[in-house]
C-alpha positions in Angstrom: 0.0 -0.1 0.1 1.5 3.3 -0.7 1.2 6.4 1.1 -1.8 8.2 -0.4 -3.7 4.9 0.4 -2.7 4.5 3.4 -3.8 8.3 4.0 -7.5 7.7 2.6 -7.4 4.4 4.9 -6.6 6.4 7.6 -9.2 9.6 6.9 -11.7 6.5 6.3 -11.0 5.2 9.7 -11.2 8.9 11.5 -14.5 9.3 9.6 -15.6 6.4 10.7 -14.5 6.8 14.4 -16.0 10.4 14.5 -19.2 9.1 13.2 -18.8 6.2 16.0 -18.0 9.1 18.7 -21.1 11.2 17.9 -23.6 8.4 17.5 -22.5 7.4 21.1 -22.2 11.3 22.3 -26.2 11.0 21.5 -27.1 7.9 22.8 -25.6 8.9 25.9 -27.2 12.6 26.0 -30.1 10.5 25.6 -29.9 8.4 28.3 -28.8 10.7 30.8 -32.4 12.6 30.5 -33.6 9.5 32.2 -30.9 9.1 34.3 -31.0 11.2 38.0 -29.4 12.9 39.7 -27.5 12.2 43.0 -30.1 13.8 45.0 -33.1 12.6 43.3 -31.7 9.0 43.9 -30.9 9.3 47.3 -34.3 10.7 48.0 -35.6 7.7 45.9 -33.8 5.4 47.8 -34.6 7.0 51.6 -38.2 6.9 50.3 -38.1 3.3 49.3 -36.3 2.1 52.7 -39.4 3.9 54.4 -42.2 2.3 52.3 -40.2 -0.8 53.0 -40.0 -0.3 56.6 -44.0 0.9 56.7 -44.6 -2.6 54.8 -42.6 -4.8 57.6 -44.3 -3.1 60.6 -48.0 -3.7 59.1 -46.7 -7.1 58.7 -45.8 -7.5 62.1 -49.4 -5.6 63.0 -51.2 -7.9 61.1 -49.8 -10.9 62.4 -50.5 -9.7 65.6 -53.9 -9.1 64.8 -54.6 -12.6 63.6 -53.0 -14.1 66.6 -55.4 -12.1 68.5 -58.4 -13.0 66.6 -57.7 -16.6 66.9 -56.9 -16.7 70.5 -60.3 -14.7 70.7 -62.4 -17.1 68.7 -60.6 -20.5 70.6 -62.2 -18.5 73.5 -65.6 -17.7 72.2 -66.0 -21.5 71.0 -64.9 -22.8 74.3 -67.8 -20.4 76.1 -70.6 -20.8 73.2 -69.9 -24.7 72.5 -71.6 -26.1 76.1 -74.2 -23.4 75.8 -75.0 -24.5 72.0 -74.9 -28.4 72.8 -77.7 -27.6 76.0 -79.9 -25.7 73.5 -79.9 -28.3 70.7 -80.5 -31.2 73.9 -83.3 -28.8 74.9 -85.2 -30.1 71.4 -83.1 -32.7 69.7 -85.3 -35.4 71.1 -88.5 -34.1 69.7 -87.4 -33.2 66.4 -85.9 -36.7 65.7 -88.6 -38.5 67.5 -86.2 -39.7 70.3 -83.6 -41.4 67.7 -81.2 -38.9 69.0 -81.2 -37.7 72.8 -77.8 -35.9 73.2 -75.4 -33.6 71.7 -71.9 -31.9 72.1 -70.3 -29.3 70.0 -66.7 -29.1 68.9 -65.1 -25.8 70.3 -62.8 -25.9 68.0 -65.0 -25.7 64.5 -68.4 -25.6 66.4 -68.7 -29.2 64.5 -72.1 -31.1 66.0 -72.3 -34.3 66.7 -75.5 -36.4 68.1 -75.5 -39.6 70.1 -77.5 -42.1 68.6 -79.7 -45.4 69.9 -76.8 -47.2 69.6 -74.7 -45.0 71.8 -72.6 -44.0 69.5 -71.3 -40.3 68.3 -72.3 -39.4 64.7 -71.3 -36.3 63.2 -74.5 -34.3 62.0 -73.6 -33.7 58.6 -72.9 -37.4 57.8 -77.0 -38.1 59.0 -79.4 -38.3 56.5 -79.9 -34.7 54.8 -83.4 -34.0 56.1 -82.1 -35.1 60.0 -79.0 -32.8 59.2 -81.1 -30.0 58.3 -83.4 -30.2 61.5 -80.2 -30.5 63.7 -79.0 -27.5 61.8 -82.3 -26.0 61.9 -82.2 -25.8 65.6 -78.6 -24.6 65.8 -80.0 -21.6 64.3 -82.6 -21.5 66.7 -80.3 -21.7 69.6 -77.7 -19.4 68.1 -80.7 -16.7 68.1 -81.5 -17.1 71.7 -77.8 -17.2 72.5 -75.9 -14.7 70.5 -77.8 -11.4 71.7 -77.6 -9.1 74.4 -79.2 -9.6 78.0 -82.7 -8.2 77.4 -82.9 -8.5 74.2 -84.3 -10.8 71.8 -83.6 -11.7 68.1 -86.4 -12.3 65.6 -86.5 -15.2 63.4 -87.4 -15.5 59.4 -87.6 -19.4 58.1 -88.5 -19.9 54.8 -89.6 -23.5 53.8 -87.0 -24.9 56.2 -89.6 -28.3 56.5 -89.3 -29.6 53.1 -86.9 -32.3 53.5 -89.0 -33.5 56.9 -91.4 -36.3 56.7 -95.1 -35.8 57.7 -94.3 -36.9 61.5 -91.1 -35.0 61.9 -92.7 -32.1 60.5 -95.6 -31.7 62.6 -92.6 -32.3 65.4 -90.6 -29.5 64.3 -93.8 -27.5 63.3 -94.5 -27.9 67.2 -91.0 -27.0 68.5 -91.3 -23.6 66.2 -94.6 -22.7 67.7 -93.1 -23.2 71.3 -90.1 -21.0 70.3 -92.6 -18.1 69.0 -93.9 -17.9 72.5 -90.6 -16.3 73.5 -89.5 -14.7 70.2 -91.2 -13.0 66.6 -90.8 -15.8 64.4 -92.1 -15.7 61.0 -92.6 -19.1 58.7 -92.9 -18.7 55.5 -94.2 -21.7 53.4 -95.9 -22.8 50.3 -96.7 -26.5 51.8 -100.2 -27.1 51.9 -99.7 -29.9 54.7 -98.0 -26.8 56.9 -100.7 -24.7 56.0 -103.0 -27.1 57.3 -101.3 -27.7 60.7 -101.6 -23.9 61.0 -105.0 -23.9 60.5 -105.4 -26.2 63.1 -103.2 -24.8 65.7 -102.2 -21.4 65.0 -104.1 -19.4 67.7 -103.7 -16.0 69.4 -101.5 -14.0 70.0 -99.8 -15.6 66.8 -101.7 -15.3 63.3 -101.9 -17.2 59.8 -101.4 -14.9 57.1 -102.4 -16.0 53.5 -100.5 -14.4 50.8 -102.6 -13.8 47.4 -103.0 -16.5 45.3 -102.9 -18.9 48.7 -105.7 -21.6 48.3 -107.5 -21.4 51.8 -108.7 -24.9 51.8 -106.1 -27.2 50.6 -106.9 -30.8 50.2 -105.8 -33.3 52.9 
C-alpha cells in the first residue's frame, strides 16, 4: 500500500470513528435524561427504605392481629360450645322422634355430634340430609337465642325449612317452632299445603296465620 492509500484509509477510519463517537455521544445524552441526579437517587432510596419499613411494620401488626383474633375465636368457641350443646339437647329428641337424645359441640370448629340409639356419637353432617337439616335448624334457633345482648331477643325468619321432613317429623318441628315463637317473634314462610293445614288447626292468638294472595285457603288433605 502506497502513501496515498494509507492516507485515504486513515481518513476513512478517522471518519468512521468520529461518526461512532457522535452516535455514542447522542445516545449518552438521551440516556442521561432518564438518569436521576445523585440527590434524586438518594431521595428515591430513602423513600423506598421508608416504605419497606412501613410494610414490615404492617406485616408485624397484621400477624399480631391475626393471632389475637385466633385466640379470641378459641375463647368464644370454648364459651359458646357447651351453651349450643345444651340448647340442642332441649329440642333434639322432639324433632328426631327420640332417635337422637344428646348433642355435643366441638369447641375447635363448632361441629356437631349427636348420640344415636346405639350409644355411638355421629357427626351431624354425615346423617341423612333431612335429619342434618333439622339439627342445623335447631342450631340456628339456639344461636338466635344465645348470641344477643342480655334482655334482647332476636327475631327469626324461616323460609320453607320443612321441605326435607317427613310428615311426622314435620309436625314435631312445627310444634317446636310454635313453642319457640312464645319467646320471640318468628315468621315461617311456606308453600306446603300440609304446613297450612297444621297452622289452620293450631295457630291461635297471639300467633297469626297470613295467607298471601293466590293461596288456596282450603288445601286438600
